[in-house]
N, C-alpha and C positions, 0 to 999 in steps of 0.2 A: 560612523554614526554614533552620536552620544545619546545615551538613555539615562534617565533618572531612576534611582532605585527608590521604590515607595514601599510604605508599610502595607502589608496584607495580613490582617489578623495578627498572629503572633510571629509571623515571618515577614520577609522582605522579598520583593520581586520587581520586575520591570515589565512594561508594556511594549509589545512589538507593533509597529504601524502596520495598517491593513495592507499596504503595498508590499511590505516584506513578507507577510504571511502569504499573499497571493503568488508573489515571484518564486518563493521557495517551496510552495505547495505545502505549507504547514497547516495541519488540521487540528487534531485533538492532543497529539502527543509528540514530544521531541526527545532525542537522546541526548544527554549531557555528557561530553567527553572532556576529560581533563588531559591536556597535552602541553608539556613544556611551558608552564606558566600561562597557559591560555584556556579559555573555556570555548568549547565549540558546541553549538546547537545543530543537531542533525534531525531533519524530519524522519518520523517513523511512518513508513507507508505499508499498507497491507493490500497489495494489488489483487489478491484473491479472496479478500474478505467477503463472506456471504455466498461463495460459490457452492459450498456444500449444501446449504439450504436450498439454493436455486436448483441444483441437480436433483434433489429429493423431490421438490415440486414438479420438475419436468417428468420424472419417472411416474409419478402418481397419475399424470394425465397422458402418459404415453408418448410424450415429446422427446424421448431420449433415443430414438432409433437413428442408425447411421444414414447419412444422406446418400452414400454410395457404397457399394460392396467393397470389401476389403481385397478380394481376389477377383480378377477378371477371367472370363472363360478362356481367353487365348493366351494367358500368361504362362511363360515357360520357366519353371524353377530349376531347370537343368543347368543354367548359367551360374547359378548360386552355389 
């Protein structure tokens, strides 16, 4: 794919087509990797982004209780 380098303020850059952004799940940030004369753009993903806040809100409303017991009444730990 050929892209044109364009002026962006005092810098230069290029635009990625929407299809490329969607296919490679590129959101707000990419990692730029320099490797053997090549530039590689790698999407930066944060799969657990926002979990801490969500857990805090769940705790406030009491929605952070286990759905089942950790230990069952008939469990035998002798094997372990």
